N, C-alpha and C positions, 0 to 999 in steps of 0.2 A: 544201315545204321553203322556208326563207328564202333570200333573194337571196344568192348566193355572191359572194366577192370575187375578181377576176382575179389580184390579187397572191398570194393564198393558193393558188389553183388552179395558178398558174404555178410557184410555189415547190415545191408537191407534185410536179408533173410533173417538174421538174428533179431533185428529190431521187431520184425513181424511175428516172431515165434515160428518161423517157417524153416525150410531146409533148401539149400541150393544143390541142384543135381549136377554132378560132374561126370561126363561120359568119356571113357577111354576110346580113342580113335586109332585105327591102324591104317586104313585105306582112305582114299578120297571119298569113297562111298559112305564110310562111317561118318565123316564130317558133314557131308551133305544130308545124311539121314538125321543127324542131331539137329541141324538147322531147320529141316523140314518139320520134324516132330515138335520142336519148340515153337515154331510158327503156328502150328495147328492149335496148340494150347494157349499161346500168347504168354509164354514164360521164358525167363532168361535161363541160361545153362552155361556150363563150362566145357570147352573142347580140351580134353586132357590127353597129352601125349607122353607115354612112358619112355623111360630110357630103353627098355627092351624093344619098343616099337621103332625108335630111332635106329637102334642097332640092326633091326630087320631091314631097314632101308639104307643100309650101308654106313650107318653112323654119321650121316650128313643131315644136320638140322635145317639148314637154310632153305632147301626146296620144300620141305614139309611145312616149315613156318610160313613161307610165302603162300602156300595153298590154304592153310588154316586162316591166315589173316584175310585172304580174299573171300573165303566162305563167310567169315564173321562180318566183314564189311557189308556184304550184300544181304545179311539176314535181317528180318523185320523185328526180331527181339534181340536183346543184349546177349552176346556171346563173348566169353573171356577165354584166354589161352593159358594153360597150366602145364608145366612139365612135372611128370610124376615119377616117384621112386628113383631119384638120383642117388647113387652110392658114392663111395670114396674112390672108386677106380678111375682110371684115366678118362673114360667116356663121361662118367658122372661129373667129374670136375670140369671137363670141357663144356658140358651142357650148362652147368651152373653159370659159368663165365659168359656163355653166349646168350643166355636167356633174355637179358634186358634189351639188347639190340635187336633180337629176333622178334620182339613183340609180346613176350610172355610177361604177364604181370604177377605171376606166382609160381613157386616151385615147391615140390615136396622132397625134402632130404630124408633119406631112409637109412638111419644108422642102427636100426633095431637089432641087427645081427651082431653088433659090436658089444663088447663088455660095457657095463653101465657107464663107467667113467669116460671111456672113449666115445661112446655115443653122445654123452653130454658135451664133451669138448668139440667134437666134430660138428654137432648141431649148432653150437654157439658160434663157431667159425662161419658156418653157412648163413646164420642170421646176421652176423656182422656184414657179410658181403651183401645180403639182401637190403639191409638198412642203407648201405652206401649207394645202392643202385635202384631203389624204389620197388623191391620185390617183396611180396608177402611170402613168408616161409612157413610151410607146414612140416611137421616132423611126426615120428611115430614112437610111442612108448608102449611096451608090451610086445607080444608076438602074435600078429594076425596070421592065422593059418593059410595054407594054400600055396606058399612059396617053398622052394626046395629047402629041406632041413628044418622046416617049422613043424611043431607039434602043438596044435591048438587045444589046450586043456586049461581048466580053471587056474592052475598054478602059474600060467604065463599071462593071465589077464592083467590089465592095467590097474595098478593100485592108486586110489585117489590121492593119498598123501604123497606118494612118489611123483605122481603126475603134477601136483601143485609145485613141488620143489623143482622138478625138471623145467617147467614153464618159467618159473622165477629165475632159475640159473641160466637158461639159454636165451630167454627173451623171444621165444618162438611165437608166431602169430596165430597158429592153429595146431591142433593136436589130434592125430589119428590114434584111436584107442582100441584095444583088444577087449571086446565085450561079447563075443560069441559068434561073430561072422567069420568067414574064411574066403580067401581069394579063390577064383577059378571054379566056383561051384556051378555045376550045370543043372542041379536040382534045387528047389527052393524049400529046403527043410531046416534051415538054421533057426535056432531059438536064441534070442538075445537076453542078456542079463540086464533087465530094465532098472532094477534097483541099483546096480553098479553104474549104469548110465546117469541116473539121477545123482548119485554120489559124486561122480566125476564132474557133473555140471555144477554142483554146489562148491566143489573144491577148486576148480580150474577156471581162470578168468578169461580164457580165450575160447573161440569156437571149437567144438568137438567134431571130428570127422569119422564117418563110418565107412571103412573099406570093406570090400567083399559083399556089397549089397545085392548083387545078382542072386545070391543064394538065400535071401531073406524074404519070407512071404509078406504080402501087402500089409496085413494087420500088424505084423511085427515092425515093419518100417514106420507105419503111422505111430505106433506106441513109442518107438525110438525117438522120433522127432519130437513128440510131446514130452518125452523125458529129458530131452536136451541136445540131441544131435542137430548140427547146423549145416553140415555138408555131407552129401551122400554120394559115394563113388560107385559107378556102375560101368562094367566092361563086358563081362562074359555074357550077360543077357543079350547084348547086341550081336555077339559072335554066334550065339545059339540061333538067333533069328535069321541072321545072314546065311549060315550054313544049311539050315533046314530049307530055306527058300531055294537055294542053289541046288541042293540035292533033289528037291521036288521037280524043278524045271528040267534038270538033266535026266532024271528018271523018266519023265514024260516025253522027252525028245533026245534019245541017246545019240542021234547023229549031229546034234548041235555042237558047233565049234566056235561060233562067234560069242565072246564073253559078254557082250552088251546086254542081251536079253536076261541072262541069269544074274548078272550083277545088278540090273535094274530091279529084278524081283527081290534080290537081297537087300538093296537099298530101301525099297518100300517096306519090307518086313522090319528092318531096323527102325525106320521112321515111325511105324506104328508102335513098336516097343517103346521108343522114346516118349511118344505122346501119352501112352498108357501110364508109364512110370511117373511122368511129370504130373499127371492127373492124381495119382496116388499120393504124391507128396503134397499137392495142393489141398487134397482132402484132409490130410493130417493137420495142415496149418489152419484149416477152417473148423477143426473139431473143437468140441466144448472144453477139452482139457488144455488147450493151447493158451499160453499167455506170453506177453513180451518178456524176453530174458534180460537180465541185468548185464 
């Protein structure tokens, strides 16, 4: 299948009252697992590459992009490419400029640590670049916990009135909001503010994005989608599955030095996690409370 566009996948999910799953990838095994898990369920998904992941690979986007395009091209379901959490630093600016030619149809610009006026101005500039180069641009308003320096408490959650003004002023295409989830959670105990999600959905004209979804229990995810979330970002859940499988294999065979057996186990564990989470999201779309969103 040819490379899918995040804009089209997101619009389709919103039309159906569903949510598009976006999985953060770090290794080739991550990307292969997302493709395999999506194929098992017959669902589209997003291969999401963060600025931090690019930095881990030496700051070079081209080799990673080539691998992700190849995985997406061979997948039986639609897979889109997305660059995640780009900041205003040198690497973030470089990645934004490189995204269109590298095959990415969308980016997430993260100015959430900036003062409000600076976040608005920087996001608007990223959106202008996106308009000129065919990129969907996602931004963040509020402070989603789990990143250095973040304190996720009610006072930093996204305000619906401020969100509506931010979207109007920047022209952003999708908005990540702080509603109770947190990045990098390895346990699934997050409780979301579903009344706030519904209020944001009523106030904001663009799709809402839930970051930190690995720490959100299944029922909370279903409720969030029915309340108005249209894109669900998942990263740590795959890392947890990968690491557990690798540890199990190495504990069972301490003399093992060939990485292929334990990476294969890790890839399969991640594929199973992807398929399970996609099924949870599909259940939410099929639920009685779901309705097409305006």
